[in-house]
Structure formats: structure tokens, C-alpha cells
TIMI-2910 file (N, C-alpha, C, CB; in pm, 1 decimal, decimal comma, always signed):
<rs>
+----------+----------+----------+----------+----------+----------+----------+----------+----------+----------+----------+----------+------+
!      n_x !      n_y !      n_z !     ca_x !     ca_y !     ca_z !      c_x !      c_y !      c_z !     cb_x !     cb_y !     cb_z ! resn !
+----------+----------+----------+----------+----------+----------+----------+----------+----------+----------+----------+----------+------+
!    +80,5 !    -92,3 !     -6,9 !    -21,1 !    +16,8 !    +23,9 !    +78,8 !   +129,3 !    -22,7 !    -83,0 !    +27,6 !   +196,6 !  Met !
!    +46,3 !   +203,0 !    -88,1 !   +147,2 !   +364,8 !    -62,0 !    +60,0 !   +399,9 !    +57,4 !   +144,4 !   +521,3 !   -214,6 !  Leu !
!   +248,9 !   +455,5 !    +73,5 !   +193,4 !   +534,1 !   +214,0 !   +197,4 !   +445,5 !   +347,9 !    +25,8 !   +580,0 !   +194,6 !  Gly !
!   +228,3 !   +376,3 !   +342,0 !   +205,6 !   +263,8 !   +463,9 !   +303,2 !   +286,4 !   +533,5 !   +201,7 !   +109,0 !   +434,4 !  Lys !
!   +263,5 !   +326,1 !   +648,0 !   +349,5 !   +378,4 !   +752,9 !   +476,4 !   +221,1 !   +805,4 !   +217,6 !   +441,8 !   +901,5 !  Pro !
!   +408,0 !   +134,7 !   +825,8 !   +545,7 !     -4,3 !   +808,6 !   +459,7 !   -139,3 !   +745,6 !   +633,0 !    -69,4 !  +1010,8 !  Ile !
!   +564,7 !   -145,2 !   +653,9 !   +594,7 !   -215,6 !   +519,8 !   +562,0 !   -341,2 !   +573,5 !   +749,5 !   -204,0 !   +450,0 !  Lys !
!   +610,5 !   -364,5 !   +712,0 !   +565,3 !   -582,0 !   +751,6 !   +482,7 !   -572,1 !   +854,8 !   +717,4 !   -719,1 !   +825,7 !  Arg !
!   +421,5 !   -674,2 !   +856,3 !   +350,6 !   -692,7 !   +986,9 !   +253,4 !   -804,0 !  +1011,2 !   +280,8 !   -579,2 !  +1012,6 !  Gly !
!   +159,3 !   -826,3 !  +1035,0 !    +64,7 !   -962,3 !  +1106,7 !    -52,1 !   -957,0 !   +996,1 !    -11,3 !   -932,8 !  +1302,9 !  Tyr !
!   -105,0 !  -1063,3 !   +978,3 !   -221,9 !  -1087,9 !   +901,8 !   -270,2 !  -1163,6 !   +958,7 !   -220,3 !  -1121,1 !   +783,0 !  Lys !
!   -359,0 !  -1143,4 !   +991,2 !   -479,0 !  -1224,0 !  +1091,2 !   -636,5 !  -1245,2 !  +1016,0 !   -509,8 !  -1114,0 !  +1247,8 !  Ile !
!   -697,7 !  -1349,2 !   +991,5 !   -800,0 !  -1353,3 !   +891,7 !   -893,5 !  -1404,7 !  +1014,2 !   -774,8 !  -1455,1 !   +740,3 !  Trp !
!  -1022,8 !  -1338,7 !  +1031,1 !  -1072,1 !  -1383,2 !  +1129,9 !  -1231,1 !  -1394,0 !  +1114,8 !  -1024,3 !  -1306,6 !  +1232,4 !  Ala !
!  -1314,8 !  -1444,2 !  +1171,5 !  -1480,2 !  -1483,8 !  +1158,0 !  -1541,5 !  -1421,9 !  +1261,6 !  -1522,0 !  -1644,5 !  +1168,0 !  Arg !
!  -1638,8 !  -1363,2 !  +1261,9 !  -1684,5 !  -1297,9 !  +1394,2 !  -1811,8 !  -1281,2 !  +1351,8 !  -1612,8 !  -1160,2 !  +1448,3 !  Ser !
!  -1920,4 !  -1293,2 !  +1422,1 !  -2075,4 !  -1200,5 !  +1437,6 !  -2123,4 !  -1074,4 !  +1450,3 !  -2132,9 !  -1223,1 !  +1527,5 !  Asp !
!  -2164,8 !  -1046,9 !  +1347,4 !  -2154,6 !   -888,8 !  +1330,1 !  -2235,0 !   -838,6 !  +1444,0 !  -2215,3 !   -827,4 !  +1181,5 !  Ala !
!  -2351,2 !   -925,0 !  +1491,4 !  -2437,9 !   -871,3 !  +1585,8 !  -2367,5 !   -880,3 !  +1726,5 !  -2574,1 !   -945,8 !  +1580,8 !  Ser !
!  -2315,3 !  -1000,1 !  +1777,2 !  -2256,0 !  -1004,5 !  +1881,2 !  -2096,9 !  -1004,0 !  +1923,0 !  -2307,0 !  -1089,3 !  +1913,4 !  Ser !
!  -2058,5 !   -953,2 !  +1786,5 !  -1898,4 !   -889,9 !  +1814,6 !  -1845,8 !  -1033,5 !  +1844,3 !  -1870,5 !   -757,1 !  +1968,1 !  Val !
!  -1856,3 !  -1203,2 !  +1879,7 !  -1833,9 !  -1246,8 !  +1932,1 !  -1695,0 !  -1328,2 !  +1818,3 !  -1950,1 !  -1284,7 !  +1998,7 !  Phe !
!  -1622,2 !  -1338,6 !  +1826,3 !  -1491,4 !  -1420,8 !  +1725,1 !  -1517,8 !  -1518,1 !  +1735,1 !  -1340,6 !  -1423,0 !  +1749,1 !  Leu !
!  -1556,3 !  -1595,6 !  +1655,3 !  -1529,4 !  -1777,5 !  +1608,4 !  -1484,3 !  -1842,9 !  +1594,3 !  -1535,6 !  -1835,4 !  +1551,9 !  Tyr !
!  -1391,7 !  -1788,8 !  +1475,3 !  -1219,1 !  -1840,4 !  +1455,5 !  -1150,3 !  -1758,8 !  +1358,7 !  -1196,8 !  -2003,1 !  +1393,8 !  Gln !
!  -1035,1 !  -1790,3 !  +1384,7 !   -882,2 !  -1696,1 !  +1352,1 !   -814,6 !  -1779,0 !  +1247,5 !   -758,6 !  -1678,2 !  +1501,1 !  Phe !
!   -745,3 !  -1751,2 !  +1169,2 !   -640,7 !  -1788,0 !  +1103,4 !   -532,9 !  -1674,5 !  +1116,6 !   -680,2 !  -1821,0 !   +966,5 !  Glu !
!   -375,4 !  -1739,6 !  +1165,2 !   -243,4 !  -1645,8 !  +1135,7 !   -183,7 !  -1663,8 !   +956,7 !    -99,8 !  -1710,3 !  +1262,2 !  Val !
!   -187,4 !  -1560,3 !   +919,4 !   -150,7 !  -1551,6 !   +793,5 !    +11,8 !  -1604,5 !   +809,2 !   -179,6 !  -1395,6 !   +733,0 !  Tyr !
!    +76,4 !  -1721,9 !   +731,3 !   +238,2 !  -1726,3 !   +757,6 !   +302,1 !  -1713,1 !   +662,6 !   +295,1 !  -1835,2 !   +809,8 !  Thr !
!   +246,9 !  -1625,8 !   +585,2 !   +304,5 !  -1623,7 !   +444,1 !   +246,1 !  -1724,8 !   +328,2 !   +453,5 !  -1654,9 !   +459,8 !  Gly !
!   +330,5 !  -1711,1 !   +212,6 !   +285,9 !  -1798,4 !    +83,3 !   +336,2 !  -1939,5 !   +120,7 !   +358,7 !  -1743,6 !    -72,5 !  Lys !
!   +232,3 !  -2009,1 !   +107,1 !   +259,7 !  -2190,6 !   +125,5 !   +363,8 !  -2186,8 !    -27,4 !    +57,6 !  -2331,3 !   +107,9 !  Lys !
!   +403,4 !  -2302,1 !    -11,4 !   +495,0 !  -2349,7 !   -100,9 !   +425,1 !  -2483,3 !   -178,9 !   +633,0 !  -2382,5 !    -18,9 !  Asp !
!   +259,7 !  -2456,8 !   -219,5 !   +170,1 !  -2526,1 !   -271,3 !   +166,1 !  -2490,4 !   -420,7 !    +50,3 !  -2507,9 !   -199,7 !  Asp !
!   +230,5 !  -2348,7 !   -485,7 !   +201,6 !  -2321,6 !   -595,8 !    +57,9 !  -2249,5 !   -613,4 !   +219,5 !  -2434,3 !   -659,5 !  Gly !
!     -9,1 !  -2259,4 !   -473,1 !   -105,6 !  -2139,0 !   -503,4 !   -109,2 !  -2001,3 !   -554,2 !   -147,2 !  -2117,2 !   -418,1 !  Ala !
!   -181,6 !  -1944,4 !   -660,4 !   -170,7 !  -1817,8 !   -691,3 !   -244,3 !  -1671,6 !   -585,6 !   -229,1 !  -1831,6 !   -829,5 !  Ile !
!   -206,2 !  -1598,1 !   -605,7 !   -296,8 !  -1495,8 !   -502,9 !   -496,6 !  -1480,9 !   -501,3 !   -232,2 !  -1326,7 !   -556,6 !  Leu !
!   -500,7 !  -1525,3 !   -603,6 !   -654,4 !  -1516,9 !   -606,5 !   -713,1 !  -1644,1 !   -563,8 !   -710,0 !  -1482,6 !   -748,0 !  Glu !
!   -627,1 !  -1762,7 !   -511,1 !   -667,2 !  -1914,5 !   -464,6 !   -653,9 !  -1847,7 !   -330,9 !   -560,8 !  -2071,7 !   -506,5 !  Glu !
!   -556,8 !  -1757,1 !   -282,1 !   -538,5 !  -1730,4 !   -121,3 !   -697,2 !  -1655,1 !    -54,3 !   -382,2 !  -1599,9 !    -98,9 !  Leu !
!   -757,1 !  -1584,1 !   -115,3 !   -915,8 !  -1523,7 !   -102,2 !  -1000,1 !  -1645,4 !    -76,3 !   -978,9 !  -1441,1 !   -250,9 !  Gly !
!   -965,8 !  -1780,3 !   -147,6 !  -1095,5 !  -1818,4 !   -215,8 !  -1034,1 !  -1939,7 !    -56,5 !  -1118,7 !  -1870,3 !   -446,1 !  Tyr !
!   -957,0 !  -1960,8 !    -58,7 !   -915,9 !  -2065,7 !    +36,4 !   -868,5 !  -2032,9 !   +167,4 !   -819,8 !  -2137,9 !    -17,2 !  Arg !
!   -899,0 !  -1917,9 !   +202,6 !   -908,4 !  -1856,6 !   +347,5 !  -1066,9 !  -1818,0 !   +376,3 !   -805,7 !  -1710,3 !   +359,7 !  Val !
!  -1121,2 !  -1807,5 !   +271,8 !  -1320,3 !  -1788,1 !   +344,0 !  -1364,2 !  -1947,2 !   +342,3 !  -1476,5 !  -1670,6 !   +196,5 !  Ile !
!  -1328,6 !  -2019,7 !   +261,8 !  -1381,7 !  -2166,9 !   +285,5 !  -1313,7 !  -2240,8 !   +358,8 !  -1395,9 !  -2242,7 !   +178,2 !  Thr !
!  -1200,1 !  -2253,5 !   +441,6 !  -1155,3 !  -2257,1 !   +551,5 !  -1242,2 !  -2151,0 !   +655,9 !  -1012,9 !  -2233,7 !   +531,6 !  Asn !
!  -1228,0 !  -2084,9 !   +669,5 !  -1313,5 !  -2002,8 !   +798,4 !  -1492,6 !  -2041,1 !   +770,0 !  -1280,4 !  -1786,8 !   +782,0 !  Leu !
!  -1485,1 !  -2120,9 !   +710,7 !  -1645,8 !  -2112,9 !   +694,4 !  -1689,3 !  -2268,4 !   +692,0 !  -1698,6 !  -2026,1 !   +538,7 !  Thr !
!  -1608,8 !  -2362,2 !   +722,2 !  -1618,4 !  -2476,5 !   +654,9 !  -1720,3 !  -2516,6 !   +771,5 !  -1475,3 !  -2566,3 !   +619,3 !  Asn !
!  -1719,8 !  -2516,6 !   +893,5 !  -1801,1 !  -2582,1 !   +995,8 !  -1941,3 !  -2481,7 !   +972,4 !  -1720,5 !  -2579,0 !  +1167,7 !  Asp !
!  -1967,1 !  -2434,7 !   +906,7 !  -2105,8 !  -2396,2 !   +884,7 !  -2175,4 !  -2468,9 !   +797,4 !  -2118,0 !  -2273,5 !   +844,9 !  Leu !
!  -2287,3 !  -2463,3 !   +820,2 !  -2393,1 !  -2565,9 !   +776,1 !  -2545,3 !  -2495,1 !   +773,9 !  -2390,4 !  -2700,3 !   +887,0 !  His !
!  -2564,1 !  -2378,7 !   +720,7 !  -2699,1 !  -2336,8 !   +754,7 !  -2786,8 !  -2396,7 !   +690,2 !  -2724,4 !  -2212,7 !   +740,4 !  Pro !
!  -2957,2 !  -2398,8 !   +789,7 !  -3063,1 !  -2437,6 !   +728,8 !  -3117,7 !  -2364,2 !   +682,3 !  -3130,5 !  -2490,0 !   +776,9 !  Thr !
!  -3083,8 !  -2207,5 !   +731,4 !  -3114,2 !  -2110,1 !   +656,9 !  -3038,6 !  -2043,8 !   +581,7 !  -3158,4 !  -2044,5 !   +709,9 !  Ser !
!  -3074,6 !  -1943,3 !   +478,3 !  -2946,6 !  -1875,6 !   +435,2 !  -2875,8 !  -1753,9 !   +537,5 !  -2983,2 !  -1808,8 !   +292,8 !  Pro !
!  -2737,4 !  -1743,5 !   +496,9 !  -2645,8 !  -1685,9 !   +590,3 !  -2567,3 !  -1618,0 !   +536,7 !  -2581,1 !  -1761,3 !   +662,3 !  Leu !
!  -2505,7 !  -1475,7 !   +586,9 !  -2425,3 !  -1415,0 !   +510,4 !  -2308,2 !  -1382,7 !   +577,0 !  -2480,8 !  -1314,6 !   +457,2 !  Leu !
!  -2208,7 !  -1365,0 !   +482,0 !  -2043,3 !  -1366,4 !   +475,2 !  -2020,6 !  -1223,2 !   +392,3 !  -1968,0 !  -1523,8 !   +378,0 !  Val !
!  -1969,6 !  -1189,0 !   +510,6 !  -1918,5 !  -1045,6 !   +417,5 !  -1766,8 !  -1061,4 !   +409,0 !  -1955,9 !   -875,8 !   +500,8 !  Leu !
!  -1648,4 !   -984,3 !   +305,2 !  -1594,5 !   -956,8 !   +301,4 !  -1542,9 !   -868,8 !   +198,2 !  -1577,3 !  -1020,0 !   +335,7 !  Phe !
!  -1363,4 !   -837,4 !   +210,3 !  -1349,8 !   -678,2 !    +63,5 !  -1243,0 !   -777,3 !     -7,2 !  -1249,4 !   -448,4 !   +125,2 !  Asp !
!  -1196,5 !   -715,3 !   -121,3 !  -1170,7 !   -708,5 !   -212,5 !  -1057,1 !   -841,9 !   -215,3 !  -1146,6 !   -572,6 !   -238,3 !  Asn !
!  -1008,1 !   -836,0 !   -119,7 !   -900,6 !   -925,8 !   -121,1 !   -942,3 !  -1125,2 !   -126,8 !   -818,3 !   -872,8 !    +28,0 !  Val !
!  -1009,0 !  -1090,3 !    -43,8 !  -1082,7 !  -1227,1 !    -97,9 !  -1192,8 !  -1296,7 !   -214,2 !  -1136,0 !  -1252,0 !     -7,8 !  Phe !
!  -1256,2 !  -1145,5 !   -263,8 !  -1365,0 !  -1172,7 !   -347,2 !  -1308,6 !  -1198,3 !   -498,3 !  -1468,8 !  -1051,3 !   -338,1 !  Thr !
!  -1397,4 !  -1311,8 !   -539,8 !  -1384,0 !  -1364,5 !   -663,0 !  -1527,8 !  -1415,2 !   -724,0 !  -1280,9 !  -1475,2 !   -651,9 !  Ser !
!  -1549,4 !  -1459,4 !   -832,1 !  -1691,1 !  -1502,0 !   -862,8 !  -1673,3 !  -1683,9 !   -843,2 !  -1743,8 !  -1440,8 !  -1045,4 !  Val !
!  -1573,7 !  -1730,9 !   -823,4 !  -1596,4 !  -1899,0 !   -825,1 !  -1608,6 !  -1852,9 !   -626,8 !  -1408,8 !  -2045,8 !   -915,1 !  Leu !
!  -1531,5 !  -1797,6 !   -553,2 !  -1573,0 !  -1818,4 !   -420,9 !  -1721,8 !  -1767,6 !   -411,1 !  -1475,7 !  -1745,4 !   -320,7 !  Leu !
!  -1774,3 !  -1679,4 !   -414,4 !  -1932,8 !  -1650,6 !   -440,6 !  -2033,7 !  -1735,7 !   -487,4 !  -1947,5 !  -1560,3 !   -525,8 !  Val !
!  -1976,6 !  -1815,5 !   -593,2 !  -2057,3 !  -1921,6 !   -648,8 !  -2036,9 !  -2070,2 !   -557,4 !  -2009,3 !  -1937,9 !   -812,3 !  Glu !
!  -1913,8 !  -2103,4 !   -523,7 !  -1884,6 !  -2180,4 !   -386,8 !  -1994,9 !  -2188,0 !   -241,4 !  -1749,4 !  -2107,3 !   -336,9 !  Thr !
!  -1996,0 !  -2049,4 !   -214,9 !  -2016,4 !  -2028,5 !   -124,1 !  -2199,1 !  -2041,1 !   -132,1 !  -1934,8 !  -1912,4 !    -92,0 !  Met !
!  -2224,6 !  -1995,8 !   -248,0 !  -2395,5 !  -1951,9 !   -257,4 !  -2438,8 !  -2165,9 !   -253,6 !  -2458,4 !  -1817,3 !   -488,9 !  Phe !
!  -2372,2 !  -2245,4 !   -320,2 !  -2385,6 !  -2359,0 !   -331,5 !  -2440,9 !  -2381,1 !   -180,0 !  -2261,5 !  -2427,0 !   -384,9 !  Ser !
!  -2369,5 !  -2361,4 !    -78,2 !  -2368,1 !  -2403,4 !    +72,6 !  -2490,9 !  -2319,1 !   +151,7 !  -2207,5 !  -2364,3 !   +144,8 !  Lys !
!  -2536,2 !  -2241,2 !    +93,8 !  -2699,2 !  -2193,3 !   +148,0 !  -2616,1 !  -2047,9 !   +216,7 !  -2810,0 !  -2336,2 !   +303,0 !  Asn !
!  -2510,1 !  -1999,4 !   +135,1 !  -2460,8 !  -1889,3 !   +235,4 !  -2445,6 !  -1786,8 !   +139,5 !  -2319,4 !  -1918,6 !   +324,5 !  Ile !
!  -2480,8 !  -1669,6 !   +162,2 !  -2473,7 !  -1561,8 !    +44,3 !  -2362,2 !  -1493,0 !   +116,2 !  -2622,5 !  -1458,2 !     +5,8 !  Tyr !
!  -2269,0 !  -1438,4 !    -37,9 !  -2181,9 !  -1399,2 !     -7,3 !  -2134,7 !  -1258,2 !    -79,3 !  -2116,3 !  -1498,1 !    -11,9 !  Ala !
!  -2095,5 !  -1114,3 !     -6,5 !  -2107,8 !  -1054,8 !    -49,4 !  -1938,0 !   -946,5 !    -27,2 !  -2241,4 !  -1038,7 !    -19,1 !  Val !
!  -1933,1 !   -899,7 !   -125,3 !  -1778,8 !   -848,2 !   -112,2 !  -1754,3 !   -729,6 !   -218,2 !  -1663,6 !   -980,4 !   -146,7 !  Gly !
!  -1641,6 !   -625,9 !   -166,3 !  -1591,4 !   -520,9 !   -311,8 !  -1538,0 !   -632,3 !   -399,7 !  -1443,5 !   -381,3 !   -281,8 !  Thr !
!  -1530,5 !   -568,0 !   -477,0 !  -1412,2 !   -656,2 !   -623,6 !  -1305,7 !   -553,6 !   -671,3 !  -1514,7 !   -703,6 !   -806,5 !  Ile !
!  -1183,1 !   -552,2 !   -721,9 !  -1168,8 !   -460,9 !   -784,7 !  -1156,7 !   -520,8 !   -947,5 !  -1058,6 !   -385,9 !   -721,0 !  Lys !
!  -1232,6 !   -400,7 !  -1019,8 !  -1279,0 !   -434,1 !  -1194,6 !  -1177,0 !   -441,9 !  -1294,1 !  -1372,0 !   -318,2 !  -1262,2 !  Thr !
!  -1062,2 !   -419,1 !  -1208,3 !   -948,4 !   -519,0 !  -1324,7 !   -857,3 !   -642,9 !  -1290,8 !   -829,2 !   -424,4 !  -1379,9 !  Gly !
!   -935,2 !   -728,5 !  -1190,6 !   -928,6 !   -808,8 !  -1133,8 !   -866,7 !   -936,0 !  -1222,9 !  -1042,1 !   -809,7 !  -1077,4 !  Lys !
!   -830,4 !  -1046,3 !  -1238,1 !   -778,5 !  -1130,5 !  -1286,6 !   -890,1 !  -1231,4 !  -1286,2 !   -660,1 !  -1155,3 !  -1229,1 !  Lys !
!   -945,4 !  -1279,9 !  -1422,3 !  -1039,1 !  -1363,4 !  -1417,9 !  -1169,3 !  -1348,5 !  -1364,7 !   -995,6 !  -1444,6 !  -1372,7 !  Phe !
!  -1219,9 !  -1219,4 !  -1382,1 !  -1382,6 !  -1126,5 !  -1364,0 !  -1446,5 !  -1146,6 !  -1491,8 !  -1373,3 !   -934,9 !  -1338,3 !  Leu !
!  -1561,8 !  -1164,2 !  -1486,3 !  -1625,6 !  -1225,7 !  -1627,1 !  -1582,0 !  -1048,0 !  -1721,0 !  -1864,9 !  -1285,9 !  -1605,9 !  Pro !
!  -1630,9 !  -1094,5 !  -1829,8 !  -1624,4 !   -974,1 !  -1893,7 !  -1721,7 !   -829,7 !  -1830,6 !  -1666,0 !  -1017,6 !  -2038,0 !  Glu !
!  -1855,7 !   -847,3 !  -1778,8 !  -1961,1 !   -702,1 !  -1801,3 !  -1905,1 !   -671,5 !  -1676,2 !  -2161,2 !   -705,7 !  -1815,5 !  Pro !
!  -1828,3 !   -700,9 !  -1598,7 !  -1774,4 !   -658,9 !  -1445,1 !  -1652,7 !   -590,9 !  -1475,1 !  -1741,4 !   -790,2 !  -1333,2 !  Met !
!  -1586,5 !   -615,8 !  -1582,2 !  -1457,3 !   -553,9 !  -1584,4 !  -1477,8 !   -407,8 !  -1590,4 !  -1372,4 !   -602,5 !  -1699,8 !  Arg !
!  -1396,6 !   -353,7 !  -1573,7 !  -1362,5 !   -162,6 !  -1639,4 !  -1343,3 !   -180,1 !  -1777,5 !  -1193,1 !    -64,8 !  -1577,0 !  Lys !
!  -1370,3 !    -79,3 !  -1790,7 !  -1360,0 !    -62,2 !  -1946,7 !  -1222,3 !     +0,4 !  -1947,7 !  -1485,4 !    +38,7 !  -2024,9 !  Asn !
+----------+----------+----------+----------+----------+----------+----------+----------+----------+----------+----------+----------+------+
</rs>
């Protein structure tokens, strides 16, 4: 990030409840895994790991930012009866043409 005062730091991914502010699960990011995963797959892996134990009987809503958002992730969440909402960069790789910035 341009102008970021500290270039290095810790990243902690977390799943919490917006109503109760209760922290249910977290994962400490320890750097790129040596499994050949690309950055687009990182967001998918993080969100699916944090929602693995959710088995909603009625629709559930999960929110995240553009680091995590992808069409594949939103489709996967929807197949699990989980609605997903996230911001997205219009120039992101693998984005369908109608969603791309011209």
C-alpha cells in the first residue's frame, strides 16, 4: 500500500458475528504456502477454511473485502446456502467481461 507507515506486519483472518461481535475462528497468515497457489486462490482458501464448519439450514450472509472476493468463491458459498458479499477490483484477473472496467 502506498504510504503505509509499516511495510511488514501480521495478518490475521477472522470470522466473527456482526451482531454479537463474538470471534468464532481465526487464522494467522504465515506467508505464501509452497503449494503453487496463486494470489486469487488465497482469498478462496481463507474464506472456505473459515466457513467450513458452517452448515446453515436457512440462508446466511458472509461479508469480506476485495482481497478475498472472486466469482468462484461467491458461487461456492451460494452452493452451501451462504450468501456472500464483497467489494471487487474491476481489473481483477478471472473477472467476467461484463464486470470488468473498460
